[in-house]
C-alpha positions in Angstrom: 4.1 -16.6 -9.9 1.2 -15.2 -10.3 -2.7 -16.5 -12.2 -3.7 -13.2 -11.7 -3.1 -11.1 -15.6 -4.9 -8.2 -14.4 -3.1 -5.4 -12.2 -4.0 -1.8 -11.0 0.2 -1.0 -11.5 2.6 -3.1 -12.9 6.2 -2.2 -12.5 8.8 -3.0 -14.8 12.1 -4.0 -12.4 12.6 -5.4 -8.9 15.6 -4.0 -7.7 15.7 -0.9 -5.3 14.1 1.4 -6.8 10.9 -0.4 -8.4 10.8 -2.5 -5.1 11.0 1.1 -3.3 7.5 1.5 -5.0 6.3 -1.5 -4.4 6.1 -1.4 -1.0 4.9 2.2 -0.7 1.0 1.1 -3.0 1.1 -2.6 -1.3 1.3 -0.2 1.8 -1.7 1.1 0.1 -3.5 -2.3 -0.4 -2.6 -2.0 -4.2 -2.8 -5.1 -5.9 1.1 -4.1 -7.8 3.2 -7.2 -9.7 6.6 -6.5 -10.9 8.6 -8.0 -13.5 12.3 -8.7 -12.8 14.5 -10.7 -15.0 17.4 -10.8 -12.2 20.1 -8.9 -13.1 20.7 -5.4 -11.2 23.2 -3.3 -12.2 25.6 -3.8 -9.3 25.7 -7.5 -8.9 29.0 -7.2 -9.6 30.1 -4.8 -6.9 31.1 -6.5 -3.8 29.5 -3.8 -1.2 27.2 -0.5 -1.1 28.5 2.2 0.6 27.2 6.2 1.3 23.8 4.5 2.4 22.3 5.1 5.8 21.5 1.6 8.5 23.4 -0.4 5.0 27.0 1.5 5.1 29.4 -1.9 4.2 26.9 -4.6 4.0 26.4 -6.5 0.3 24.3 -5.1 -3.0 22.5 -9.0 -2.7 21.9 -9.0 1.0 19.4 -5.6 0.7 18.1 -6.7 -2.5 17.3 -10.1 -0.9 16.0 -8.2 2.4 13.7 -5.9 0.6 12.2 -7.9 -1.8 11.3 -10.4 1.4 9.8 -7.0 3.5 8.3 -5.9 -0.4 6.5 -9.7 -0.5 4.7 -9.4 3.2 2.4 -7.3 1.8 -0.6 -9.2 0.2 -1.5 -7.5 -3.2 2.4 -6.9 -3.7 3.6 -10.3 -6.4 7.0 -10.4 -8.3 6.9 -12.3 -11.2 10.8 -13.6 -12.5 10.9 -12.7 -15.6 12.0 -9.9 -18.9 9.5 -7.3 -19.9 10.4 -7.1 -23.6 7.2 -5.2 -24.9 4.8 -2.6 -23.6 1.8 -1.0 -25.9 -1.1 1.1 -24.1 -4.5 0.3 -24.4 -7.4 2.1 -23.7 -7.7 1.4 -19.6 -4.1 1.6 -19.3 -1.1 -0.6 -20.3 -0.9 -3.6 -21.9 2.7 -5.8 -20.8 4.6 -8.6 -22.7 7.3 -10.7 -21.0 10.1 -12.9 -22.7 7.8 -16.2 -22.1 4.6 -14.7 -23.8 2.8 -13.9 -20.9 0.4 -10.7 -21.5 -0.5 -8.9 -18.9 -2.6 -5.4 -18.1 -2.8 -2.5 -15.4 -4.1 1.1 -15.1 -0.7 2.2 -14.6 2.8 1.4 -15.6 5.7 2.8 -13.2 9.5 2.0 -15.8 12.0 1.6 -13.1 14.4 -0.9 -15.5 17.9 1.2 -15.5 20.5 1.9 -18.0 23.1 -0.1 -18.8 26.8 0.9 -19.1 29.1 0.5 -22.4 32.2 -1.3 -21.5 35.2 0.0 -23.5 36.8 -2.5 -25.0 39.5 -3.2 -22.9 41.4 -6.4 -21.3 40.3 -7.1 -18.2 38.1 -4.4 -17.8 34.6 -6.1 -17.1 36.4 -7.8 -14.9 37.1 -4.8 -12.6 33.8 -2.9 -13.1 32.5 -2.9 -9.7 35.1 -3.7 -7.6 38.4 -1.0 -7.9 37.1 0.6 -11.4 34.3 2.7 -9.7 32.3 5.2 -11.2 31.0 7.4 -8.0 33.9 8.6 -5.3 30.7 9.1 -3.1 29.7 5.3 -3.6 33.0 4.0 -3.4 35.9 6.8 -2.3 36.3 6.1 1.6 36.9 2.7 0.7 40.1 3.6 -2.1 41.4 6.1 -0.1 44.9 6.7 -0.5 45.5 4.0 -2.7 47.5 5.2 -6.0 44.2 5.8 -8.0 43.7 7.2 -12.1 40.8 8.6 -12.7 39.6 7.4 -17.0 38.0 10.6 -18.7 39.2 13.8 -20.5 37.4 16.8 -20.7 35.5 18.6 -18.2 34.6 15.3 -17.2 38.2 14.9 -15.9 38.5 17.9 -14.7 35.3 17.5 -12.3 36.0 14.1 -11.2 39.4 15.2 -10.7 38.4 18.0 -7.9 36.4 15.2 -5.6 38.8 12.7 -5.9 41.5 15.1 -5.3 40.5 15.6 -1.6 40.9 11.2 -1.6 44.5 10.5 -2.1 47.3 12.5 -2.8 48.7 9.9 -5.6 46.2 10.9 -8.5 47.1 10.6 -12.6 44.2 11.6 -15.3 44.8 8.7 -17.9 43.0 9.8 -21.5 43.5 7.4 -23.6 44.4 9.7 -26.1 44.5 13.7 -26.9 43.6 15.3 -23.7 41.6 18.1 -24.2 41.4 20.7 -21.2 41.8 24.0 -20.8 45.1 25.9 -20.6 43.4 27.3 -16.4 42.3 23.5 -16.1 45.7 22.6 -16.9 47.5 25.4 -14.4 45.5 23.8 -11.7 45.6 20.5 -12.5 49.4 20.9 -12.2 49.2 22.6 -9.1 47.7 19.2 -7.2 50.7 18.1 -8.4 47.7 15.9 -10.8 50.3 14.1 -13.9 48.1 13.3 -17.4 48.6 10.6 -19.2 47.5 10.9 -23.1 49.0 7.0 -24.0 46.0 4.6 -25.3 45.6 1.8 -22.6 45.9 -2.1 -23.5 44.3 -3.8 -21.1 43.3 -4.1 -17.4 46.0 -6.2 -15.2 44.1 -7.6 -12.1 43.4 -9.9 -9.4 39.6 -11.4 -8.9 38.7 -7.4 -10.2 41.5 -5.9 -7.7 43.7 -3.4 -10.6 47.4 -4.0 -10.2 48.4 -2.3 -13.2 47.5 -0.4 -16.5 49.2 -1.4 -19.6 49.6 0.8 -23.0 49.0 0.0 -26.1 53.1 1.0 -26.0 53.9 -2.0 -24.0 55.1 0.9 -21.3 52.4 0.2 -17.4 51.6 2.1 -14.6 51.1 0.5 -10.9 47.2 1.6 -10.1 45.0 0.1 -7.3 41.8 2.4 -7.8 40.3 4.0 -11.1 37.3 5.8 -11.3 35.5 6.2 -14.7 32.8 7.3 -16.4 31.3 5.2 -18.7 28.5 6.2 -21.8 25.4 4.3 -21.2 22.6 3.2 -23.2 18.4 2.8 -20.9 18.7 -1.0 -20.1 15.4 -1.7 -21.9 13.9 -0.3 -24.8 10.3 0.0 -23.7 10.5 3.5 -23.2 11.7 4.8 -26.3 8.9 2.2 -27.4 6.2 3.5 -26.0 7.2 7.2 -26.8 9.2 8.7 -23.9 10.4 11.6 -24.1 13.9 12.0 -23.3 17.0 14.3 -22.1 20.1 15.1 -23.6 21.6 13.4 -21.7 19.7 9.9 -22.9 17.7 10.2 -19.2 14.0 9.3 -19.4 12.6 12.2 -18.9 10.6 13.3 -15.8 8.7 16.1 -13.7 8.9 16.3 -10.3 6.4 14.2 -9.6 8.4 10.8 -11.9 6.2 11.6 -14.8 7.5 11.1 -17.5 5.8 12.7 -21.3 3.1 10.1 -21.3 -0.2 9.3 -19.6 0.0 6.7 -16.5 4.1 6.3 -17.0 6.3 6.9 -14.7 9.5 6.2 -14.1 12.0 6.1 -11.4 15.8 5.1 -10.4 18.6 5.6 -12.4 16.5 5.1 -16.0 15.9 9.1 -15.2 18.0 10.7 -12.5 21.9 11.2 -12.8 22.6 10.6 -9.7 23.5 7.2 -9.8 23.2 5.5 -6.1 21.5 3.0 -3.9 19.5 5.9 -1.4 18.5 8.2 -4.7 17.1 5.1 -6.5 14.7 4.2 -3.0 14.1 7.8 -2.9 12.5 7.6 -6.5 10.8 4.9 -6.7 9.4 5.5 -3.0 8.1 9.4 -4.6 7.3 7.1 -7.3 4.7 4.8 -5.7 2.5 7.4 -3.6 2.3 9.3 -6.1 0.8 6.5 -8.5 -1.8 5.6 -5.3 -2.6 9.5 -5.2 -4.1 9.4 -8.4 -5.6 6.0 -8.6 -7.4 7.1 -5.0 -8.3 10.5 -7.2 -9.9 8.4 -10.2 -12.3 6.5 -7.5 -13.2 9.4 -5.0 
């Protein structure tokens, strides 16, 4: 909690990107408020991988350690709450939370993440992040040599197949509808013994998130241990659009090389502005954002 209502920087989102930005700013003695609702997107994932020094650690452990380290910097405060609205002011931004508290800052950093749109398939949400995954770099080694499928179609399925084929010889593409591949793509998939199943999926049979079978709507089923997919998403917060942030064609917040959005004094980092969805990328963009914001605050006064 914090008694102060005015800060140099407010960060909306206190996961890896937001905390990394806060650390860079705290080490530069900036008065920072992190507003976080405590719902990171990987909260169901049992272990984090491909992040050096933390490979195999639980995401919750990494997050708690990060919070403890960031809060050692006395100018950084954290508020457990949800930022529900934001508006530009003559001196920066005003943020209102779900408890009707209002805070102001000269600079605003959005580390708000994205929200996956889970398909209406029984058992899918319970397995998401456990045995249904989005990234072979984050999860592929642990799922190597397993009975694996890709739930996708067209170019996305073909791209995933080229990566996952290196990890298992037992691979099937589930298009859950008519397959949309070019002739040369089908030829290459056949060359690597990658099967295509067009039957729609009715259910994911699992035990505590570990897939056992995919059940199709015609009653047939296929034994399975791992499933890769690429889900559509929305921004996790309405604030970027409400402030008028320009978005990319893919639905990310558009930022430049300095993590600046199209709105002056407004920055974005982490999953909300990068298709490279990983803990390491979130930390990198967060640290960069913190350094850039501090530099601009220095220039304002120097």
